[in-house]
C-alpha positions in Angstrom: -5.4 53.4 -18.7 -8.9 54.3 -19.8 -7.6 56.5 -22.6 -5.4 53.5 -23.8 -8.4 51.3 -23.9 -10.5 53.9 -25.7 -7.8 54.6 -28.2 -7.4 50.8 -28.9 -11.1 50.4 -29.4 -11.3 53.4 -31.7 -8.6 51.7 -33.9 -10.6 48.4 -34.3 -11.1 47.3 -37.9 -14.5 46.2 -39.1 -13.5 42.5 -38.7 -12.6 43.1 -35.1 -16.0 44.7 -34.5 -17.7 41.7 -36.0 -15.8 39.5 -33.6 -16.8 41.7 -30.7 -20.4 41.7 -31.7 -20.5 38.0 -32.2 -18.9 37.5 -28.8 -21.6 39.7 -27.2 -24.4 37.8 -29.0 -23.0 34.4 -28.0 -22.4 35.5 -24.4 -25.9 36.9 -24.1 -27.5 33.8 -25.6 -25.5 31.6 -23.2 -26.5 33.6 -20.2 -30.1 33.6 -21.2 -30.2 29.8 -21.6 -28.3 29.3 -18.3 -30.8 31.4 -16.4 -33.7 29.7 -18.2 -32.4 26.3 -17.3 -31.8 27.2 -13.6 -35.3 28.7 -13.3 -36.9 25.5 -14.8 -34.9 23.3 -12.5 -35.8 25.4 -9.4 -39.5 25.4 -10.5 -39.7 21.6 -10.9 -37.8 21.0 -7.7 -40.6 22.7 -5.8 -43.5 21.4 -7.8 -43.0 17.6 -7.3 -46.1 15.5 -6.6 -48.5 18.4 -6.7 -52.1 17.7 -5.7 -53.9 16.9 -9.0 -56.3 19.8 -9.9 -58.7 20.3 -12.7 -56.6 23.0 -14.4 -53.6 20.7 -14.9 -52.9 19.0 -18.1 -51.8 15.3 -18.4 -48.3 16.5 -19.3 -48.1 18.7 -16.2 -49.2 15.7 -14.0 -46.7 13.4 -15.7 -43.9 15.8 -15.2 -44.8 16.6 -11.6 -45.1 12.9 -10.7 -42.1 11.9 -12.9 -44.0 9.2 -14.8 -44.2 8.6 -18.5 -46.9 10.7 -20.3 -48.3 7.6 -22.1 -49.1 5.8 -18.9 -51.5 8.5 -17.9 -53.1 8.8 -21.3 -53.6 5.0 -21.4 -55.2 5.0 -18.0 -57.7 7.6 -19.2 -58.2 5.9 -22.6 -56.9 8.9 -24.5 -54.6 8.5 -27.6 -51.1 9.7 -26.7 -50.4 11.2 -30.1 -50.9 14.1 -30.6 -50.4 15.1 -27.0 -53.6 16.2 -25.4 -53.1 19.7 -23.9 -56.6 20.1 -22.5 -57.1 20.7 -18.8 -58.2 17.6 -16.8 -61.6 19.2 -16.1 -62.3 19.2 -19.9 -61.2 15.6 -20.2 -63.4 14.6 -17.3 -66.4 16.5 -18.8 -65.9 14.8 -22.2 -65.7 11.4 -20.6 -68.7 12.1 -18.3 -66.6 11.6 -15.2 -66.1 13.8 -12.2 -62.7 15.4 -11.6 -62.4 13.1 -8.5 -62.8 10.0 -10.7 -60.1 11.3 -13.1 -57.8 12.1 -10.2 -58.3 8.6 -8.8 -57.5 7.0 -12.1 -54.4 9.1 -12.5 -53.2 8.4 -9.0 -53.8 4.7 -9.5 -51.7 4.7 -12.7 -49.0 6.7 -11.0 -48.9 4.3 -8.0 -48.8 1.3 -10.3 -45.9 2.8 -12.3 -44.0 3.6 -9.2 -44.6 0.2 -7.7 -43.1 -1.3 -10.8 -39.8 0.3 -9.7 -39.7 3.3 -12.0 -40.0 6.0 -9.3 -40.6 6.5 -5.5 -44.0 5.8 -4.0 -46.8 8.4 -4.6 -48.9 10.1 -2.0 -52.6 10.1 -2.4 -53.4 13.8 -2.9 -56.9 15.1 -2.7 -58.2 18.6 -3.3 -60.6 20.6 -5.3 -60.3 20.9 -9.1 
């Protein structure tokens, strides 16, 4: 049976080889994207409502707490566009606030957003920056 397979493969024309190569490329890409999607899903399932820390960005906090990004930027008085990718500790420093003040502002905005019915209630997380 193996020799039948090998003899068939050896007789492939160049068009058949192109089809085989394209199939392998598409199958590889699909597998890569599927694994990537599952890994992201698993990551965010275990990183919900993480305690707010100084190393986090506004985008990370928004994703973790499942609230719109613009609500958090509005609460801190930062323009939403372009997206601010600085860590919260840098934003706090620029605004002459402590990380605890920034954390309190963000948690207040998150709680207000969730009380308006857009998500489940937040927990008040403390912790070091």
